[in-house]
C-alpha positions in Angstrom: 1.4 -145.5 -185.4 -1.7 -143.4 -184.9 -1.7 -139.6 -184.4 -2.4 -140.1 -180.7 0.5 -142.6 -180.4 2.8 -140.2 -182.0 1.6 -137.4 -179.7 2.2 -139.6 -176.7 5.7 -140.5 -177.8 6.6 -136.8 -178.5 5.1 -135.7 -175.2 7.0 -138.4 -173.2 10.3 -137.4 -174.9 9.7 -133.7 -174.2 8.9 -134.3 -170.6 12.0 -136.5 -170.1 14.1 -133.8 -171.6 12.6 -130.8 -169.9 11.2 -131.7 -166.5 14.1 -131.4 -164.1 14.8 -134.3 -161.7 13.9 -132.3 -158.6 10.4 -131.7 -160.2 9.8 -135.5 -160.4 9.3 -136.0 -156.7 6.2 -135.2 -154.6 6.0 -131.6 -153.3 6.3 -131.4 -149.5 3.3 -129.1 -148.8 2.8 -125.4 -149.7 6.4 -124.5 -149.3 7.3 -126.5 -152.4 4.3 -125.3 -154.4 4.7 -122.7 -157.2 1.9 -120.1 -157.2 3.5 -117.5 -159.5 2.7 -113.8 -159.2 4.6 -110.5 -159.6 7.0 -111.6 -156.9 7.1 -115.4 -157.3 8.7 -117.7 -154.8 10.4 -120.9 -156.0 11.5 -123.7 -153.7 14.6 -124.2 -155.9 16.0 -123.3 -159.3 14.5 -126.5 -160.9 11.0 -125.2 -160.1 11.7 -121.9 -161.9 13.2 -123.8 -164.9 10.2 -126.2 -165.0 7.7 -123.3 -165.0 9.6 -121.4 -167.7 9.7 -124.5 -170.0 6.1 -125.4 -169.3 5.0 -121.8 -170.1 7.0 -121.8 -173.4 5.2 -125.0 -174.4 1.8 -123.9 -173.2 1.6 -126.8 -170.7 0.5 -124.7 -167.7 -2.9 -124.6 -169.4 -2.7 -127.2 -172.2 -6.3 -127.0 -173.3 -6.4 -123.2 -173.6 -6.1 -121.6 -177.0 -2.6 -120.7 -178.1 -3.6 -117.0 -178.2 -4.1 -117.0 -174.5 -1.0 -118.9 -173.5 -2.2 -122.5 -173.9 -1.1 -125.3 -176.1 -4.4 -125.7 -177.9 -4.6 -129.4 -177.1 -7.7 -131.4 -177.5 -9.2 -133.2 -174.5 -7.7 -136.4 -175.6 -4.3 -134.9 -176.0 -4.5 -133.2 -172.6 -5.4 -136.5 -171.1 -2.3 -138.1 -172.6 -0.2 -135.2 -171.3 -1.4 -135.7 -167.7 -1.0 -139.5 -168.0 2.7 -139.1 -169.1 3.3 -136.5 -166.4 1.9 -138.9 -163.8 4.0 -141.8 -165.1 7.2 -139.7 -164.9 6.2 -138.2 -161.5 6.2 -134.6 -162.8 4.8 -132.0 -160.5 2.3 -129.5 -161.8 4.5 -126.5 -162.9 2.0 -123.9 -161.6 -0.9 -123.8 -159.1 -3.3 -120.9 -159.6 -6.8 -119.8 -158.6 -6.6 -117.8 -161.7 -6.4 -121.0 -163.7 -8.8 -123.1 -161.7 -11.5 -120.6 -160.8 -11.3 -117.2 -162.6 -10.2 -118.3 -166.1 -13.2 -120.6 -166.7 -15.5 -117.7 -165.8 -13.7 -115.3 -168.1 -14.0 -117.7 -170.9 -17.8 -117.9 -170.3 -18.6 -114.3 -169.2 -15.6 -112.1 -169.8 -15.3 -109.6 -172.7 -12.8 -110.1 -175.4 -10.7 -107.3 -173.8 -10.8 -108.9 -170.4 -9.7 -112.2 -171.8 -6.9 -110.7 -173.8 -5.7 -108.7 -170.8 -5.9 -111.3 -168.0 -5.6 -114.8 -169.4 -2.1 -114.7 -170.9 -0.5 -113.4 -167.6 -2.5 -116.1 -165.7 -1.1 -118.8 -168.1 2.4 -117.5 -167.6 2.1 -117.3 -163.8 2.8 -113.6 -163.8 -0.3 -112.6 -161.8 -1.6 -114.3 -158.6 -5.3 -114.2 -157.9 -7.4 -114.6 -154.8 -11.2 -114.8 -154.3 -13.2 -112.2 -152.3 -16.5 -114.0 -151.4 -17.1 -114.8 -147.8 -17.8 -112.1 -145.2 -18.1 -112.3 -141.4 -21.9 -112.3 -141.8 -22.1 -114.0 -145.2 -20.5 -117.4 -145.4 -22.8 -120.2 -146.3 -25.5 -117.6 -146.9 -23.3 -115.8 -149.4 -26.2 -113.8 -150.9 -26.3 -111.7 -147.6 -23.0 -110.1 -148.4 -22.7 -106.3 -147.6 -19.4 -105.3 -149.3 -20.5 -102.6 -151.7 -19.2 -100.9 -154.8 -20.4 -97.5 -155.9 -19.9 -96.1 -159.4 -17.8 -92.9 -159.6 -17.1 -91.9 -163.1 -15.2 -94.6 -164.9 -14.4 -96.4 -161.6 -16.1 -98.3 -158.8 -15.2 -97.5 -155.2 -15.3 -100.6 -153.0 -16.0 -100.6 -149.2 -16.5 -103.5 -146.9 -14.8 -106.6 -145.5 -14.0 -110.1 -146.7 -12.8 -113.0 -144.7 -11.1 -116.4 -145.3 -9.5 -115.1 -148.4 -7.0 -117.7 -149.5 -3.6 -116.3 -150.5 -4.7 -112.6 -150.1 -1.4 -111.6 -148.5 0.5 -112.7 -151.7 -2.0 -111.9 -154.4 -1.9 -109.2 -157.0 -5.6 -109.2 -158.0 -8.9 -110.4 -156.4 -12.2 -111.3 -158.0 -14.7 -109.8 -155.6 -18.4 -110.0 -155.1 -19.9 -106.6 -154.2 -23.4 -105.2 -153.7 -24.0 -102.6 -156.4 -27.7 -102.1 -155.8 -28.7 -102.1 -152.1 -32.4 -102.0 -152.9 -32.6 -104.9 -155.4 -34.8 -107.9 -154.5 -34.3 -110.8 -154.0 -31.0 -110.5 -152.2 -29.2 -112.4 -154.9 -29.9 -109.5 -157.2 -27.9 -106.3 -157.1 -24.6 -108.1 -156.8 -21.7 -107.6 -159.2 -18.5 -109.5 -160.0 -15.5 -107.1 -160.0 -11.8 -107.6 -160.6 -9.9 -105.5 -158.1 -6.1 -104.8 -157.9 -4.8 -105.7 -154.4 -1.8 -103.4 -154.3 -3.5 -100.1 -153.5 -3.9 -97.8 -150.4 -7.6 -98.7 -150.0 -7.0 -102.3 -149.1 -5.7 -103.7 -145.8 -4.9 -107.3 -145.4 -4.8 -109.0 -142.0 -3.5 -112.7 -142.0 -5.4 -115.2 -139.9 -3.3 -117.7 -137.8 -4.5 -121.2 -138.4 -4.1 -124.2 -136.2 -1.5 -125.5 -138.6 0.7 -122.6 -137.7 0.3 -121.1 -141.2 -1.6 -118.0 -142.2 -2.9 -119.0 -145.7 -6.2 -117.1 -145.1 -6.7 -113.4 -144.4 -9.3 -110.8 -143.6 -9.3 -108.1 -146.2 -10.7 -104.6 -145.6 -11.8 -102.4 -148.5 -11.8 -98.7 -147.6 -12.3 -96.7 -150.7 -10.5 -99.3 -152.9 -10.9 -98.5 -156.6 -11.2 -100.5 -159.8 -11.9 -99.5 -163.4 -15.5 -99.8 -164.7 -14.3 -102.3 -167.4 -13.3 -104.7 -164.6 -16.9 -105.8 -164.1 -17.2 -109.4 -165.4 -20.6 -110.0 -167.0 -23.4 -107.5 -166.6 -23.7 -105.1 -163.7 -26.0 -106.4 -160.9 -25.8 -109.9 -162.5 -22.7 -111.1 -160.5 -24.7 -113.8 -158.7 -25.0 -115.8 -161.8 -21.3 -115.3 -162.6 -20.3 -116.2 -159.0 -22.2 -119.5 -159.2 -20.1 -120.5 -162.1 -17.0 -119.8 -160.1 -18.3 -121.9 -157.2 -19.1 -124.7 -159.6 -15.5 -124.7 -160.8 -14.2 -124.5 -157.2 -16.4 -127.3 -156.0 -15.4 -129.4 -159.0 -11.7 -128.8 -158.3 -10.9 -132.5 -157.9 -8.7 -132.2 -161.0 -6.3 -134.8 -162.2 -3.5 -132.6 -160.9 -5.1 -132.3 -157.4 -5.6 -136.1 -157.4 -1.8 -136.5 -157.9 -1.3 -134.7 -154.6 -3.9 -137.0 -153.0 -2.0 -140.0 -154.4 1.3 -138.8 -152.9 -0.4 -138.4 -149.5 -1.9 -141.9 -149.7 1.4 -143.4 -150.9 3.2 -141.8 -147.8 0.5 -143.2 -145.5 1.0 -146.7 -147.0 4.8 -146.4 -146.7 4.5 -145.5 -143.0 2.1 -148.3 -142.3 4.6 -150.7 -143.8 7.5 -149.3 -141.8 5.7 -149.4 -138.4 3.9 -152.7 -138.9 0.3 -151.3 -139.0 0.0 -152.6 -142.5 -0.7 -156.0 -140.8 -3.7 -154.7 -139.0 -6.8 -155.9 -140.9 -8.8 -152.8 -140.1 -6.0 -150.5 -141.3 -5.6 -152.6 -144.5 -9.4 -152.3 -145.1 -9.3 -148.5 -144.7 -6.2 -148.2 -146.9 -8.0 -150.2 -149.6 -11.1 -148.0 -149.2 -9.0 -144.9 -149.6 -7.4 -146.3 -152.8 -10.8 -147.2 -154.2 -12.1 -143.8 -153.3 -9.3 -142.1 -155.2 -9.9 -144.2 -158.3 -13.6 -143.2 -158.1 -12.5 -139.5 -158.1 -10.3 -140.1 -161.1 -12.9 -141.8 -163.2 -15.6 -139.3 -162.3 -13.2 -136.4 -163.2 -12.5 -138.0 -166.6 -16.2 -138.7 -167.2 -17.0 -135.0 -166.4 -14.2 -133.6 -168.5 -15.3 -135.5 -171.5 -19.0 -134.9 -171.1 -21.2 -132.7 -173.2 -22.6 -129.7 -171.3 -26.0 -130.5 -169.8 -25.5 -134.2 -170.1 -26.1 -136.7 -167.3 -22.3 -137.2 -167.1 -21.8 -133.5 -166.7 -24.4 -133.3 -164.0 -22.5 -136.1 -162.2 -19.8 -133.5 -161.7 -22.0 -132.0 -159.0 -20.9 -134.9 -156.6 -17.2 -134.1 -157.1 -16.8 -131.6 -154.2 -18.9 -133.6 -151.8 -17.0 -136.8 -152.6 -13.4 -135.6 -152.5 -13.9 -133.3 -149.4 -15.3 -136.2 -147.4 -12.7 -138.6 -148.7 -9.8 -136.3 -147.9 -11.1 -135.5 -144.4 -11.3 -139.3 -143.8 -7.8 -139.7 -145.2 -6.5 -137.3 -142.6 -8.0 -139.4 -139.9 -6.5 -142.5 -141.4 -3.0 -140.8 -141.5 -3.2 -140.1 -137.8 -4.3 -143.6 -136.9 -1.4 -145.1 -139.0 1.1 -142.7 -137.3 -0.2 -143.8 -133.9 1.6 -142.2 -131.0 3.8 -140.2 -133.5 0.7 -138.2 -134.5 0.8 -136.6 -131.0 4.4 -135.5 -131.3 5.5 -132.2 -132.7 9.0 -131.9 -134.0 11.5 -130.4 -131.6 12.7 -126.8 -131.9 9.4 -125.0 -132.2 5.9 -125.4 -133.5 6.6 -127.6 -136.5 4.3 -130.1 -138.0 5.0 -133.1 -140.2 3.4 -133.0 -143.7 0.7 -135.5 -142.6 -0.1 -133.7 -139.4 -0.5 -130.5 -141.4 -2.7 -132.3 -143.9 -4.9 -133.8 -141.1 -5.5 -130.3 -139.6 -6.2 -128.7 -142.9 -8.6 -131.4 -144.0 -10.9 -130.3 -141.2 -11.9 -127.4 -143.5 -12.4 -129.5 -146.6 -16.1 -130.0 -146.0 -16.6 -126.2 -145.3 -14.9 -124.1 -148.0 -16.5 -123.8 -151.4 -19.8 -124.5 -149.8 -20.5 -126.9 -146.9 -21.3 -130.5 -147.5 -24.9 -129.7 -146.4 -25.2 -127.0 -149.1 -23.7 -129.3 -151.7 -26.3 -132.0 -150.9 -29.0 -129.4 -151.4 -27.5 -128.5 -154.8 -27.4 -132.2 -155.9 -30.9 -132.8 -154.7 -32.3 -129.8 -156.6 -30.2 -129.6 -159.7 -29.3 -133.2 -160.4 -32.2 -135.1 -158.9 -34.9 -132.5 -159.5 -36.3 -132.6 -155.9 -38.2 -129.6 -154.5 -36.5 -127.0 -152.4 -36.3 -127.7 -148.7 -39.7 -126.8 -147.3 -38.6 -126.2 -143.7 -40.2 -123.2 -142.1 -38.2 -120.0 -141.7 -39.1 -119.8 -138.0 -39.0 -122.6 -135.4 -42.3 -124.1 -134.4 -43.9 -122.6 -131.3 
């Protein structure tokens, strides 16, 4: 037996002994997802137990160093762990923007003190993070942001507005892009990347009602909010470079864990098609097969990117990830409604309640927008992967 075989056997045994039965079924949307934070909400006691056991083992962030709360696994070992979790049907014990978006930036740009302070609580699910990027006048053109931070002694004072901040109403901290030099040129200069505590008098959060009936996003108003000087990640006025790393991780977020959620949605669609007879429709069958193939493409591309050396052709292929999964997931939402047929038009009695697939369909309308629109992502691929020149379109329409 090789070392990898022994590791697989030990991992499978640990999962069988420690992942509670209720955590071996697909999560039914956000209500059954564990996000952690200072005031965590668990859908049931098994979810709490599963998180505690995964934290103790370092399995919330298995590839992180042990000193920061991880298990110190190699890429090969982490791959085996995810394979065994998928085989057993284990849910991810913790979802976190701190894990998927902030932590990679701290590993690359953060100081030793910032990593020691913030990474272990992220790994344990003790702090929930949100992202303060978009503004009413700076969405796709993020570099036009106007939220500002002014140095006062050992602190920065933040004033401005952010919008479409996911999870802001429940978050403890936010990584915020602020303008710290209003006169810097070009507009990408003079921007800094700050870590800001959310629970303070200078911050007002206004949830935004979505067409799903939820309020996952919020407007956030900063009016004299304060954060310590040592909460600047990277160099002052060099936040644009740091922010692009965050966006790269967000756009490449078709992780193996996320794909498990996609697989659960596809499985549910196939199950419904079998129950209502639409599985016999050749066009539906063709679209289901296309969806299955598309999900496998995501998986193999994610594995190739995870195993690639920085700067390699395989690593550059990761640029297509967001474009592919966002388009694929949006189309999966359409397929779900076509498989449901007339049921797609029916809302459950007793109030504005949507089924999981109806909610998924509505939410996927935003997949090709957040984290950079598909159009922006195509420009990035053209310039950074294919080496094409920048778009030469004139700044003013022809007369």
